[in-house]
Structure formats: C-alpha cells, structure tokens
C-alpha positions as CSV (number, residue, x, y, z in Angstrom):
1,M,169.5,116.2,106.5
2,E,169.7,119.8,105.4
3,N,169.8,122.4,108.1
4,I,166.7,124.6,107.6
5,L,165.5,127.3,110.0
6,R,161.7,126.8,110.1
7,F,159.2,129.4,111.3
8,K,155.9,127.9,112.4
9,T,154.1,131.1,113.6
10,I,154.0,134.8,112.6
11,H,155.1,135.7,116.1
12,E,158.3,133.6,115.6
13,Y,159.1,135.4,112.4
14,N,158.4,138.8,113.9
15,A,160.7,138.1,116.9
16,F,163.4,136.9,114.6
17,N,163.3,140.2,112.8
18,K,162.8,142.4,115.9
19,H,159.3,143.3,114.8
20,E,156.3,143.8,117.1
21,T,153.4,141.4,116.7
22,L,150.2,143.4,116.1
23,H,148.2,140.4,114.9
24,P,148.8,136.7,115.4
25,L,148.1,135.7,111.8
26,V,149.5,138.6,109.7
27,S,152.3,141.1,109.7
28,I,154.2,143.6,107.5
29,V,157.8,143.3,108.4
30,D,160.4,146.0,107.8
31,L,163.5,143.8,107.3
32,S,165.9,146.7,107.5
33,K,165.3,146.9,111.2
34,A,166.4,143.3,111.8
35,D,169.9,142.6,113.1
36,P,172.6,141.5,110.5
37,R,172.3,137.8,110.1
38,E,174.2,134.8,108.9
39,S,173.0,133.3,105.6
40,R,170.5,130.6,106.4
41,R,168.1,128.4,104.5
42,M,164.6,129.2,105.8
43,S,161.2,127.7,105.6
44,Y,157.8,129.1,106.6
45,D,154.5,127.6,107.6
46,F,152.7,130.5,106.2
47,Y,152.5,132.7,103.0
48,V,155.4,135.1,102.4
49,V,155.7,137.9,99.9
50,F,159.1,139.7,99.8
51,L,159.5,143.2,98.4
52,K,163.2,143.6,97.7
53,K,164.4,147.2,97.9
54,I,168.0,146.7,96.7
55,H,170.2,144.0,95.3
56,C,171.0,142.1,98.5
57,G,172.9,139.0,97.3
58,D,171.9,135.6,96.0
59,L,169.2,133.5,97.4
60,R,168.6,129.8,96.7
61,Y,165.1,128.5,96.1
62,G,164.7,124.7,95.7
63,L,168.0,123.7,94.0
64,N,168.6,126.9,92.1
65,I,170.4,130.2,92.9
66,Y,169.1,133.5,91.5
67,D,169.9,137.2,91.7
68,Y,167.4,139.8,92.8
69,E,167.0,143.3,91.5
70,E,165.4,146.5,92.9
71,G,161.6,146.4,92.9
72,T,161.1,142.7,92.8
73,L,158.3,140.6,94.5
74,I,159.0,137.0,95.5
75,F,156.1,134.8,96.5
76,L,156.4,131.7,98.8
77,A,153.6,129.3,99.7
78,P,153.6,127.5,103.1
79,G,156.3,124.9,103.3
80,Q,158.6,126.3,100.7
81,A,162.3,127.0,101.5
82,I,164.5,129.8,100.4
83,G,168.1,130.9,101.1
84,E,171.4,129.1,101.5
85,N,173.4,128.1,104.5
86,I,176.8,129.9,104.2
87,K,178.9,129.8,107.4
88,D,180.3,133.2,108.6
89,N,178.5,135.0,105.7
90,F,176.6,137.9,107.4
91,Y,174.4,140.4,105.7
92,Q,171.8,143.1,106.5
93,P,168.4,142.2,105.2
94,Q,166.5,144.8,103.3
95,G,163.0,145.4,102.0
96,Y,159.7,144.3,103.3
97,A,157.9,141.0,104.0
98,L,154.1,140.5,104.0
99,V,153.5,137.3,106.0
100,F,150.0,135.8,106.6
101,H,148.9,132.5,108.0
102,P,146.5,130.2,106.1
103,D,144.2,130.4,109.2
104,L,143.6,134.1,108.4
105,L,141.9,133.1,105.2
106,L,139.4,130.6,106.7
107,G,135.8,131.7,105.8
108,T,136.9,134.6,103.7
109,T,136.5,135.4,100.0
110,L,140.2,135.3,99.6
111,G,140.4,131.8,101.2
112,R,137.9,130.4,98.7
113,H,140.1,131.3,95.7
114,M,143.6,131.5,97.1
115,S,144.6,128.7,94.7
116,D,143.9,131.1,91.8
117,Y,147.1,133.0,92.6
118,T,149.3,130.5,90.9
119,F,152.4,132.7,91.3
120,F,152.9,131.3,94.8
121,S,154.1,128.2,93.1
122,Y,156.4,130.0,90.6
123,E,160.2,129.5,90.9
124,V,162.1,132.5,92.1
125,N,163.6,133.2,88.7
126,E,160.0,133.8,87.6
127,A,159.6,136.5,90.2
128,L,157.6,139.7,89.5
129,H,159.8,142.7,88.5
130,L,158.0,146.0,89.2
131,S,158.0,149.3,87.5
132,E,158.3,152.4,89.8
133,Q,154.6,153.0,89.5
134,E,153.8,149.4,90.3
135,R,156.1,149.5,93.3
136,S,154.2,152.6,94.6
137,I,151.0,150.7,94.3
138,V,152.4,147.7,96.2
139,K,153.7,150.0,99.0
140,D,150.3,151.6,99.2
141,C,148.6,148.2,99.6
142,F,151.1,147.4,102.3
143,S,150.4,150.7,104.1
144,K,146.6,149.9,104.0
145,I,147.3,146.4,105.6
146,Q,149.6,148.0,108.2
147,Y,146.9,150.6,109.0
148,E,144.4,147.9,109.8
149,L,147.0,146.0,111.9
150,E,147.5,149.1,114.0
151,Q,143.8,149.3,114.8
152,R,142.3,147.5,117.7
153,I,141.3,144.0,116.7
154,D,137.5,143.8,116.3
155,K,134.8,141.9,114.3
156,H,135.8,143.8,111.2
157,S,139.5,143.2,111.3
158,K,139.7,139.8,109.6
159,K,137.5,140.9,106.7
160,L,139.3,144.2,106.1
161,V,142.8,142.7,106.4
162,S,142.0,139.8,104.1
163,A,140.3,142.2,101.6
164,N,143.4,144.4,101.5
165,I,145.6,141.3,100.9
166,E,143.2,140.2,98.2
167,L,143.4,143.7,96.6
168,F,147.2,143.5,96.6
169,L,147.2,140.0,95.1
170,D,144.8,141.1,92.4
171,Y,147.2,143.9,91.5
172,C,150.0,141.3,91.3
173,V,147.8,139.3,88.8
174,R,147.6,142.5,86.6
175,F,151.4,143.2,86.9
176,Y,152.2,139.6,86.0
177,D,150.0,140.0,82.9
178,R,152.0,143.1,82.0
179,Q,155.2,141.1,82.5
180,F,154.0,138.3,80.3
181,I,153.2,140.9,77.5
182,T,156.5,142.7,77.8
183,R,158.2,139.4,77.6
184,D,156.1,138.3,74.6
185,T,159.0,137.2,72.4
186,A,160.5,135.0,75.2
187,N,157.0,133.5,75.8
188,K,156.5,132.7,72.1
189,G,159.9,131.0,72.2
190,I,158.6,128.8,75.0
191,L,155.4,128.0,73.0
192,E,157.6,127.0,70.0
193,K,159.8,124.8,72.3
194,F,156.7,123.3,73.8
195,D,155.3,122.3,70.4
196,G,158.7,121.0,69.3
197,L,159.1,119.0,72.5
198,L,155.7,117.3,71.9
199,N,156.7,116.5,68.3
200,E,159.9,114.9,69.5
201,Y,158.1,113.1,72.3
202,F,155.6,111.3,69.9
203,Q,158.4,110.5,67.4
204,S,160.4,108.7,70.1
205,D,159.8,105.7,72.3
206,K,158.7,107.8,75.2
207,P,154.9,107.2,74.8
208,H,155.7,103.4,75.3
209,Q,158.1,104.2,78.2
210,L,156.3,107.0,80.0
211,G,152.8,107.1,78.6
212,L,151.1,110.4,77.7
213,P,153.1,113.5,78.2
214,T,152.1,115.5,81.3
215,V,152.2,119.2,81.9
216,S,154.8,118.6,84.7
217,Y,157.0,116.6,82.4
218,C,157.0,119.3,79.7
219,A,157.6,122.1,82.2
220,D,160.5,120.2,83.7
221,E,162.0,119.7,80.3
222,L,161.7,123.4,79.6
223,N,163.1,124.3,83.0
224,I,160.0,126.2,84.1
225,S,157.7,125.7,87.1
226,P,154.4,124.0,86.0
227,N,152.2,126.9,87.1
228,Y,154.3,129.6,85.4
229,F,154.4,127.3,82.3
230,G,150.7,126.8,82.3
231,D,150.0,130.5,82.7
232,I,152.2,131.4,79.8
233,I,150.6,128.8,77.5
234,K,147.1,130.1,78.6
235,K,148.1,133.7,77.8
236,E,149.6,132.8,74.4
237,T,147.0,130.3,73.1
238,G,143.8,130.7,75.2
239,K,144.1,127.1,76.1
240,S,145.5,125.4,79.2
241,A,148.7,123.4,78.8
242,Q,146.8,120.2,79.2
243,E,144.3,121.2,76.5
244,F,147.2,122.1,74.2
245,I,148.7,118.6,74.8
246,Q,145.3,117.0,74.1
247,M,144.9,119.0,70.9
248,K,148.4,117.8,69.8
249,I,147.4,114.2,70.6
250,I,144.2,114.5,68.5
251,N,146.0,116.0,65.5
252,M,148.5,113.2,65.5
253,A,145.7,110.7,66.0
254,K,143.9,112.0,63.0
255,E,147.0,111.5,60.9
256,R,147.6,107.9,62.2
257,V,143.9,106.9,61.8
258,F,144.5,107.0,58.0
259,N,146.9,104.0,58.4
260,L,144.4,101.2,57.9
261,D,147.1,98.6,58.7
262,K,146.8,99.5,62.4
263,S,143.9,99.1,64.6
264,V,142.5,102.0,66.8
265,S,143.9,100.1,69.8
266,E,147.4,100.0,68.3
267,I,147.3,103.7,67.5
268,A,146.1,104.4,71.1
269,Y,149.1,102.5,72.5
270,E,151.5,104.2,70.2
271,L,150.3,107.6,71.5
272,G,150.9,106.5,75.1
273,F,147.3,105.6,76.2
274,K,147.2,102.8,78.7
275,Y,143.7,101.9,77.8
276,P,142.3,102.3,74.2
277,Q,138.9,103.2,75.4
278,H,140.4,106.3,77.0
279,F,141.8,107.3,73.7
280,S,138.4,106.7,71.9
281,R,136.6,108.7,74.6
282,L,139.0,111.7,74.2
283,F,138.8,111.5,70.4
284,K,135.0,111.6,70.4
285,Q,135.0,114.5,72.9
286,R,137.3,116.6,70.7
287,V,136.2,115.5,67.2
288,G,132.6,114.6,67.8
289,I,132.8,111.1,66.4
290,S,134.8,108.0,67.3
291,P,138.1,107.1,65.7
292,N,136.5,104.3,63.6
293,E,133.7,106.7,62.5
294,Y,136.3,109.2,61.5
295,R,138.1,106.7,59.4
296,I,134.9,105.8,57.5
297,H,133.9,109.4,57.2
298,T,137.3,110.6,55.9
299,D,137.5,107.6,53.5
300,L,134.1,108.4,52.0
301,N,135.1,112.0,51.4
C-alpha cells in the first residue's frame, strides 16, 4: 500500500505548516512559513486550493507528474492525493493554500451548488494559469477571507466566510472561461478528436463489446479528466458531452435506418444499445417520431 500522509482536519494541516488555527473549518495558510519538508504524497479530507508563487518542483497527482508555473491555481476535492514520496528530497514550500472543510458549507448558498465548480475534479495539468491582474484579484479574495478569520467568531462568521469563498470560486469560473477562450485552437482540436473518436468507435466492434460510448470513456481516450472535457465541449458546442454523443448516435441511426434489410432492433444492437426500446425512445425524443415512422416518412419523400 502506498504511503500517503493524510490530513483529516484543518487544525492538523495548520500545525503541519506552523500556522495558527483561527477557525476549525477554514484557513488561509502561508506555506513559506512552514519548515523545509521531505517530498511526501499527501491527501486531504477537505477542499484545498493552492496558489503557487514560484516554480517549486514537480508534483504528482493521480498517476501523472506535472510542472507548476508562477501564478497557478490548483484545486483539490476532499480525498484527492497529490505529491510524491521521494526519500531525502527536501524543499521549502511556497505560495498559499486556502483550505476549507465540507462542514463549513452545510446550510449555505455555496454548499447547495458546490458541485457546479467542476474544476475541483480537473487533473493538475488542467490547472488555472493566472494573469497578473487575475492573481491580484485572487490575493484580494484571500485577504477578505483572512480578515473574517481574524475577527471573533459570531453568528455572521459562517455566512461571510462562505460568501467570500463563493466570490473567489466565481472569479475562478470567469478565469477558466478566459483560459478556454485563449486556448481556443487547442480546444477545437479536442472537439475534432472527439468527433473522430466517435466515428472510429461506431465503425469498430466496440459497440458490441462495450455498449454505448460514455463521456468517461471518451475523456480517458483523449487523456483529459471527464469534467474538464465536458466543460470544453459545452463551451465549444453549447451541448454537454453526453448530448454530443447522443446527437452522433442519432445521426448515425438516421443513416442506418435507410437499410431496410435490417430491423430497428438490429440497428439498435449495432449502435451499442442493450435494449432496442431504449434506442427507439431516444430516437423519438430527438427526432420527434419513431425509427419505423422515420423510415416510412423518409421513403415517402
């Protein structure tokens, strides 16, 4: 079993970094004040956002290793692991970490739509690279959160702290939108590869072997995390990745329906449907008429 240093509480993480705990569920940690440490693989039972100030070595996330540049935000959801165990490799951590426990979000506006911030499930090579202006905004958000933490805890604390975290995350949504736009050429390349991947999939035996293509399958084939992949497709097409797959299935189904030598059930199985009635239901939802009605209607025209 891999040796992972796991932090269960905010207080544990603060103590590890020689940082005072001002609130049991949230903290802004200045990592430069921590002692030099040996490279370790770490996991957290809370949300973590790293703001990296300088290039400070490689980190491993999942099974991949990536470099970090100045002005980069890295997002980790509870339970995710990062880093690598390298014996006798010591380094001085740099930058800041915003850490907050899921319990902080209970009963808050942020808690009700935390899942909307899909970048917490991005891979680290899909991190957010900031402009100088964006970095200033991030640091200002961190300062507002820190200000609230330094106040005496009262009935307003939870609402104000969670609201400032929400403001910060909303800015990150905007900054990611900018990053998607500035990487438009690369994103269009992903869309073309996605379309080509689906064409190859339906021309192979994979529908028989694996069934219908899933978003996770396609993302894995393209070496992208499912959430990042889905967000790119949504930005480029206005459709979710699942809707794009279904659109592709229907377009292929329309072509194959012309082959009167095959029944609708045979076509459904060829496309990867386990049950023909599921194919007929999807077809009618998307086209407005059943596959058999489409055959008759097209033949009459």
